[in-house]
N, C-alpha and C positions, 0 to 999 in steps of 0.2 A: 149079239154084240157083247163084248165084255164090259163090265162096269169098272169105272176108275175110282178106286177107294182113296187114292192119294188126293184127288182134287175135291173130294166130297166135303161138304160143309156140315159140321156137327154142332148143333146149337148148344148142347150141354158143354162142350169143350170151350166154346166161345164164352159162355156165362162163367164157367169156372176160371178161365183166364182173366176175364174182367174182374171177378171177385179177388183173384190173386193180385192183380194189378192195383186194385183199390186198397187191399190190405197192405201191400208194400208201400203204396203212397202214404197211407195214414201212419205207418211205422216210421217211414223216413221223415214225414212232417213232424212227428213228435220227437224223433231222435235228432234230426239235423236242422230243420227249419227254425224251430223255436229257439234253440241255443244259438244258432248263427244270427238270428234276428236279435236276440238279446245281446250278443257280443257287438253287433253293429250298432245297436242303440247305445251301448256303453261307450263305444268309440265316438259316436256322434256327440254324446254328452261331454266326453273328455275334450273333443275338439271345440265344442261350443264354450266350455269352461275356459279353455285357453284363449279363445277369441274375446270372451268377456274380461278375462284377466288382462289381456293386452289392451283392450279398450280402456279399462280402469287405469292401468299404468300410464297409458297415453294421456288420459284426462288429468291424472295426477301430475305428470310431467309438465303439461301445458299450464296447470295451475301454479306449479312451482316456478316455471319460467316467468309467468306473469307477476308472481310475487317478487321474484328477484329483479325483474325489470323495474318494478315499482320501487324496490329498495335502492336500486342503482340510481334511479332518477332522484330519489330523496337524498341519497348520498351525494350526488352531483350538486344538487341545490344547496345542501349543507356545506359542501366544499366551497362553492361559489360564495356563500354567505361568510364563511370563515375567512376566505381570501379578501373579500371586501372589507370585513372588519379589521383584518390585519393591515390592509392598505390604509384604511381610515386612521387606525391607531398609529401607524408609522407616520402618516402625514401630521397628525396632532403632535406626536413626539418630536418630529422634525421642526415644526413650528415653535414648539416650546424650547427646543435647543437653540434655535435661531433667536428667539425672543430673549432667552437667558444670555446668550452671547452678546446681543445688542445691549442688554442692561449692563452686563459687565464692562463692555466697551465704553458705554456712556459713563459708567461709574469711574472707569479709569481716566477717561477724558476729563471729567469733572475734577477728579483728584489731581490730575496733571495741571489743569487750569488753576485750581486752588493753590497748588504748589508754586506755579508760575507767579500768581498774584502775591503769594507770601515772599517769594524770592525777590520780586520787584519791590515790595515794601521794605524788605530787609536791605536791598541794595540802595533804596532811597535813604533809608536811615543811616546806612554806612556812609553814604555820600554826605549827608547832613553832618554826621559826626566828623567826617574828615574836614568838611568846610569849617566846622566849629574849631577843630584842632588846628587847622591851618590859620584861621583868623586869630586864634589866640596866640 
């Protein structure tokens, strides 16, 4: 029977092929795997840095929003206080104006009454004088 050299298993060829495979694997690992792993790590760091920056920006925005809300509440309270003070001052001023007007009116009434009394006395004296003139 003829031997089949095509199907034969050669142990040395298998070992040499395995050694070649191992050498190619180590070369590819050194040339490709480590740099690719390094690039992936850099990208992961960049993405993580962006996430951290976004979180910091969000926290800062929330803090500023809280700060401005507090300022708005303070400003609203201040505005309310100013309005109340203005209303109070306007009331006081209105009362003072009314009081001054009443005083002026009372003064005018008293002056008119005094003038009426003087006119009355003058009229009485004129009448007395006419009576004296007529009697004489």
